[in-house]
ROBAMI-416631 format. One line per 3 residues: their letters; for each residue x, y, z of N, C-alpha, C. Coordinates in steps of 0.02 Angstrom, whole numbers, padded with zeros to 5 digits. Layout:
// residues N
A	X,Y,Z,X,Y,Z,X,Y,Z; ...;
This chain:
// residues 217
MDA	07252,05475,04601,07206,05524,04627,07140,05523,04589; 07086,05538,04626,07020,05542,04592,07020,05602,04546; 06984,05596,04491,06978,05651,04446,06943,05709,04477;
LYC	06965,05770,04461,06932,05831,04486,06886,05858,04432; 06827,05880,04453,06780,05908,04406,06765,05980,04424; 06758,06021,04373,06735,06091,04383,06659,06093,04372;
VEQ	06629,06148,04393,06556,06156,04389,06532,06143,04317; 06568,06167,04268,06547,06161,04200,06544,06088,04177; 06581,06043,04209,06582,05974,04187,06528,05932,04218;
IKI	06495,05957,04269,06442,05920,04304,06375,05935,04271; 06347,05888,04239,06283,05895,04204,06226,05865,04243; 06183,05908,04264,06125,05883,04302,06066,05871,04253;
PPL	06038,05811,04253,05981,05797,04205,05927,05848,04217; 05900,05877,04166,05850,05930,04174,05787,05909,04212; 05768,05845,04211,05707,05825,04246,05721,05805,04320;
LPN	05785,05799,04338,05801,05775,04406,05774,05819,04462; 05779,05885,04458,05753,05927,04514,05678,05915,04525; 05638,05912,04473,05567,05903,04482,05551,05831,04505;
ILK	05589,05784,04484,05579,05714,04506,05590,05708,04580; 05645,05740,04602,05661,05738,04675,05612,05777,04717; 05590,05835,04689,05540,05874,04724,05475,05835,04731;
DFT	05449,05804,04680,05388,05763,04683,05396,05704,04730; 05455,05674,04726,05467,05616,04771,05466,05636,04845; 05499,05691,04861,05500,05716,04931,05431,05734,04955;
KAA	05392,05768,04914,05322,05783,04932,05280,05720,04943; 05290,05671,04899,05251,05607,04904,05273,05570,04970; 05335,05571,04986,05357,05536,05047,05330,05570,05109;
ILT	05327,05638,05109,05303,05674,05167,05229,05660,05174; 05191,05662,05120,05118,05650,05124,05104,05577,05146; 05141,05530,05120,05126,05459,05130,05152,05433,05196;
QPP	05209,05460,05219,05238,05436,05281,05245,05360,05285; 05278,05329,05237,05283,05256,05236,05325,05229,05294; 05304,05174,05322,05340,05145,05379,05411,05119,05360;
DIL	05415,05096,05298,05479,05072,05269,05497,05117,05209; 05537,05169,05218,05548,05222,05169,05585,05189,05108; 05631,05142,05120,05669,05111,05065,05625,05069,05021;
EWS	05583,05026,05052,05540,04983,05012,05487,05026,04974; 05461,05074,05007,05411,05119,04975,05444,05157,04919; 05506,05183,04927,05541,05219,04874,05550,05176,04811;
AAY	05566,05113,04824,05573,05068,04766,05508,05058,04729; 05455,05050,04766,05388,05044,04737,05367,05107,04700; 05385,05165,04729,05367,05229,04698,05400,05236,04631;
FKA	05464,05227,04626,05501,05237,04565,05484,05181,04513; 05469,05120,04538,05451,05067,04492,05385,05085,04459; 05337,05112,04499,05274,05130,04468,05281,05186,04417;
LSR	05323,05236,04433,05334,05290,04385,05365,05264,04320; 05413,05219,04326,05447,05194,04268,05400,05153,04222; 05350,05125,04253,05301,05083,04215,05239,05123,04193;
GEV	05236,05184,04213,05178,05224,04197,05116,05206,04238; 05126,05176,04296,05073,05157,04341,05060,05209,04395; 05005,05200,04430,04989,05244,04485,05035,05231,04543;
APV	05070,05282,04567,05119,05273,04621,05081,05269,04688; 05111,05235,04739,05079,05228,04805,05086,05290,04848; 05047,05341,04831,05052,05405,04862,04984,05428,04891;
KDR	04982,05450,04952,04919,05476,04981,04903,05545,04951; 04840,05562,04951,04818,05628,04927,04835,05682,04979; 04836,05663,05041,04852,05711,05096,04873,05672,05157;
LDN	04897,05708,05206,04920,05676,05269,04862,05645,05305; 04873,05590,05341,04824,05560,05385,04817,05606,05448; 04755,05626,05463,04744,05664,05524,04757,05623,05586;
NPP	04740,05559,05580,04751,05512,05637,04791,05451,05611; 04857,05458,05605,04898,05403,05580,04892,05343,05625; 04899,05282,05598,04892,05222,05638,04947,05214,05689;
ANI	04929,05185,05746,04982,05176,05799,05029,05118,05780; 05003,05071,05737,05046,05018,05714,05020,04997,05644; 05060,04954,05610,05043,04939,05541,04987,04888,05537;
NEL	04963,04863,05590,04904,04818,05588,04840,04858,05580; 04844,04924,05593,04784,04966,05586,04781,04995,05517; 04722,04998,05487,04710,05028,05422,04681,05097,05430;
TKR	04695,05141,05383,04665,05209,05383,04633,05221,05315; 04585,05268,05314,04549,05283,05252,04598,05308,05197; 04650,05348,05217,04697,05375,05167,04738,05317,05137;
QLA	04758,05270,05178,04799,05214,05152,04757,05171,05105; 04695,05159,05123,04650,05119,05080,04637,05154,05015; 04627,05220,05020,04613,05260,04958,04675,05257,04912;
MLH	04732,05260,04941,04794,05255,04902,04800,05187,04866; 04782,05134,04903,04784,05066,04874,04730,05059,04821; 04674,05090,04832,04617,05085,04784,04636,05120,04716;
KQL	04674,05174,04720,04696,05207,04659,04738,05162,04616; 04775,05117,04648,04818,05070,04611,04782,05008,04588; 04736,04981,04629,04705,04917,04612,04635,04925,04585;
GPI	04601,04981,04596,04533,04988,04573,04526,04978,04498; 04569,05007,04457,04562,04999,04384,04571,04926,04362; 04602,04885,04402,04614,04814,04383,04552,04774,04391;
GTV	04514,04784,04446,04453,04748,04458,04466,04683,04494; 04480,04630,04455,04496,04565,04485,04573,04561,04489; 04597,04552,04550,04670,04558,04563,04698,04487,04579;
KLS	04753,04472,04551,04790,04410,04570,04817,04419,04640; 04815,04363,04678,04840,04365,04747,04910,04393,04752; 04955,04371,04708,05023,04392,04710,05030,04469,04699;
VLE	04991,04495,04655,04992,04566,04641,04967,04604,04705; 04912,04579,04734,04886,04610,04792,04935,04610,04850; 04968,04553,04860,05017,04548,04915,05075,04599,04906;
NKW	05097,04606,04845,05153,04655,04832,05128,04727,04845; 05071,04744,04819,05046,04814,04831,05032,04825,04903; 05005,04775,04938,04991,04781,05010,05055,04794,05049;
RET	05107,04759,05032,05168,04763,05066,05202,04832,05053; 05198,04855,04988,05226,04917,04970,05191,04976,05005; 05127,04966,05019,05090,05020,05051,05108,05025,05126;
GFA	05135,04970,05151,05157,04973,05222,05112,04935,05270; 05059,04901,05242,05014,04864,05284,05048,04797,05306; 05026,04774,05365,05051,04710,05387,05020,04651,05348;
KER	05064,04603,05332,05039,04543,05296,04985,04507,05333; 04989,04505,05400,04942,04472,05442,04873,04501,05434; 04871,04568,05427,04805,04601,05419,04773,04580,05356;
LQE	04811,04573,05301,04785,04552,05237,04759,04481,05244; 04796,04436,05276,04775,04367,05283,04709,04363,05321; 04699,04406,05371,04635,04407,05407,04577,04424,05361;
LLS	04586,04472,05317,04534,04493,05274,04520,04441,05219; 04572,04412,05193,04563,04359,05144,04528,04299,05171; 04542,04281,05234,04509,04226,05266,04437,04243,05281;
LGE	04424,04302,05306,04356,04325,05322,04312,04325,05261; 04338,04347,05205,04297,04350,05144,04300,04286,05101; 04340,04238,05125,04345,04172,05091,04366,04184,05017;
FGA	04419,04225,05006,04442,04239,04940,04490,04184,04916; 04496,04179,04851,04542,04130,04821,04602,04164,04788; 04625,04137,04734,04685,04165,04701,04664,04225,04660;
DID	04604,04231,04635,04583,04290,04598,04533,04327,04643; 04549,04390,04658,04513,04427,04711,04476,04484,04683; 04412,04488,04699,04369,04545,04682,04392,04603,04727;
WEK	04429,04652,04697,04457,04704,04738,04404,04746,04774; 04347,04759,04744,04296,04799,04776,04269,04763,04838; 04263,04697,04835,04240,04660,04895,04290,04665,04949;
LLT	04354,04654,04933,04407,04660,04985,04411,04730,05013; 04403,04780,04971,04399,04848,04995,04341,04860,05044; 04285,04828,05027,04226,04833,05071,04242,04809,05140;
LAC	04274,04749,05143,04291,04720,05208,04342,04764,05243; 04389,04793,05206,04439,04836,05238,04405,04897,05267; 04357,04923,05234,04319,04983,05259,04283,04967,05322;
SSV	04259,04903,05326,04223,04884,05386,04269,04877,05447; 04335,04870,05434,04382,04868,05489,04404,04937,05511; 04391,04987,05466,04413,05057,05483,04356,05089,05524;
EQN	04291,05074,05507,04234,05103,05542,04205,05056,05593; 04166,05083,05637,04138,05043,05693,04075,05004,05676; 04040,05025,05623,03979,04989,05605,03969,04985,05531;
LPQ	03922,04945,05510,03911,04930,05439,03891,04993,05397; 03842,05033,05424,03824,05093,05382,03883,05140,05371; 03923,05150,05422,03980,05198,05412,04033,05166,05369;
ALR	04040,05101,05368,04088,05069,05322,04066,05079,05251; 04000,05074,05238,03973,05086,05171,03980,05157,05150; 03974,05204,05198,03985,05274,05182,04057,05285,05157;
VLC	04104,05259,05194,04174,05267,05174,04189,05232,05106; 04157,05176,05097,04164,05140,05034,04139,05181,04975; 04081,05212,04982,04051,05254,04930,04098,05313,04915;
EML	04129,05341,04967,04174,05398,04957,04237,05379,04916; 04255,05314,04919,04314,05292,04883,04296,05271,04811; 04234,05245,04802,04215,05217,04737,04183,05270,04692;
TSD	04157,05324,04719,04119,05372,04680,04162,05410,04628; 04128,05432,04577,04162,05478,04530,04143,05549,04545; 04105,05560,04596,04086,05630,04616,04145,05667,04644;
PEG	04145,05731,04636,04201,05770,04668,04201,05761,04745; 04259,05771,04775,04265,05764,04847,04218,05815,04881; 04181,05791,04931,04134,05834,04964,04064,05832,04936;
AAA	04056,05802,04879,03989,05796,04849,03951,05735,04877; 03898,05713,04843,03852,05663,04870,03883,05592,04872; 03939,05581,04838,03974,05514,04840,03927,05459,04819;
RIP	03891,05469,04766,03844,05415,04743,03880,05366,04697; 03857,05303,04699,03882,05252,04655,03823,05217,04626; 03830,05179,04571,03773,05142,04541,03739,05096,04592;
LDQ	03674,05092,04588,03635,05050,04635,03656,04978,04632; 03668,04951,04573,03688,04883,04567,03754,04869,04603; 03802,04915,04595,03867,04909,04629,03860,04910,04703;
FGK	03819,04960,04727,03806,04964,04799,03774,04901,04825; 03724,04876,04789,03687,04816,04810,03733,04755,04816; 03777,04747,04768,03824,04689,04769,03868,04692,04831;
LYK	03894,04752,04846,03940,04757,04902,03905,04757,04970; 03846,04787,04972,03807,04787,05034,03788,04714,05051; 03763,04678,05004,03744,04609,05015,03802,04564,05037;
FLA	03861,04578,05005,03922,04541,05025,03940,04556,05097; 03939,04619,05115,03959,04639,05184,03909,04611,05234; 03844,04613,05217,03793,04589,05264,03802,04515,05271;
QVD	03819,04478,05218,03830,04405,05221,03888,04388,05267; 03944,04424,05257,04002,04414,05299,03986,04431,05373; 03950,04485,05382,03932,04506,05451,03892,04449,05485;
GEV	03846,04419,05448,03809,04362,05476,03750,04381,05522; 03741,04444,05536,03688,04462,05585,03633,04505,05551; 03640,04518,05487,03590,04557,05452,03543,04511,05416;
PAE	03478,04507,05433,03432,04461,05400,03426,04479,05327; 03414,04428,05285,03405,04438,05215,03346,04483,05200; 03294,04476,05240,03233,04516,05234,03250,04592,05244;
QVH	03295,04607,05289,03315,04676,05302,03354,04703,05243; 03397,04665,05217,03434,04686,05156,03388,04699,05100; 03337,04656,05090,03289,04665,05037,03249,04730,05047;
KVM	03228,04745,05108,03193,04807,05121,03233,04869,05102; 03297,04867,05119,03342,04924,05103,03347,04932,05028; 03358,04878,04993,03369,04882,04921,03304,04904,04885;
EYL	03248,04881,04908,03184,04902,04881,03173,04975,04890; 03189,05001,04950,03181,05073,04964,03224,05112,04916; 03288,05096,04913,03336,05132,04870,03317,05127,04797;
KND	03292,05070,04773,03274,05062,04704,03213,05104,04685; 03164,05109,04734,03102,05144,04716,03102,05219,04730; 03148,05242,04774,03147,05311,04792,03209,05351,04766;
PAP	03264,05350,04800,03319,05395,04780,03351,05378,04713; 03359,05311,04698,03396,05293,04638,03366,05323,04573; 03300,05318,04564,03272,05348,04501,03283,05425,04497;
RFG	03288,05456,04554,03298,05528,04551,03370,05550,04537; 03417,05502,04545,03488,05521,04538,03521,05475,04485; 03487,05461,04432,03517,05423,04376,03536,05352,04393;
GKV	03497,05321,04437,03512,05251,04456,03570,05245,04507; 03585,05297,04541,03642,05298,04590,03614,05313,04658; 03652,05289,04710,03638,05302,04780,03700,05319,04817;
GPR	03690,05353,04872,03748,05371,04912,03733,05375,04986; 03780,05396,05027,03769,05399,05101,03708,05440,05121; 03696,05495,05086,03636,05536,05105,03570,05497,05097;
DFL	03572,05448,05053,03514,05407,05040,03504,05350,05088; 03557,05310,05098,03548,05252,05143,03558,05269,05216; 03580,05330,05232,03583,05351,05302,03525,05396,05321;
HPS	03481,05409,05272,03424,05451,05283,03375,05417,05332; 03343,05453,05377,03294,05423,05427,03240,05381,05394; 03220,05397,05334,03166,05359,05301,03190,05294,05272;
CPR	03253,05283,05267,03281,05218,05240,03283,05165,05297; 03260,05105,05281,03267,05052,05330,03339,05043,05353; 03347,05018,05414,03415,05010,05441,03456,04960,05396;
LDS	03517,04976,05387,03562,04933,05350,03591,04876,05389; 03597,04886,05454,03624,04835,05498,03570,04796,05534; 03589,04754,05580,03541,04714,05619,03501,04759,05665;
I	03439,04741,05675,03392,04780,05716,03404,04761,05789;
């Protein structure tokens, strides 16, 4: 016969209730398409002291299929990969899969950006943002909201040099934004808003009517 235990003999680890509570909340917020694979990634990250693949809040418009990207999912991935900077392809593929994105979607972005084995995460994030939004200016707005150190709802400014690198990259991949147009935008931002905000720019600056167009005319 199996051994019988009384209540006094069953010892519940003191941290277990909070661990399960946090895990349940994270699963509800994140809504992973593969709960088992996501759970493994969640606890692996916790055991290593890494950022877990958890959304900050529910998606208002969850994707109809895993080929679609959302801002919340990208923000969750950025929390994990942003501090790394240059990411190995194998690491990116693992994190991408654990997040629930389709491998085919990643391959499309890697091919579009002509990335190699060592990937500039911010550039890949820039391309991913362009697939979330309908046009280049709005993609850069979303990008700034993810990269900024400003509180949520604030101006979402980032250093001008960082913005310039990513804007030029996205314009180059787009292929329809003349180099002269990019130069006009950067000159405007460098001479007007950036000096007033500690060398930083944000959506309020490059979407302002006085700023030259960011995309093709």
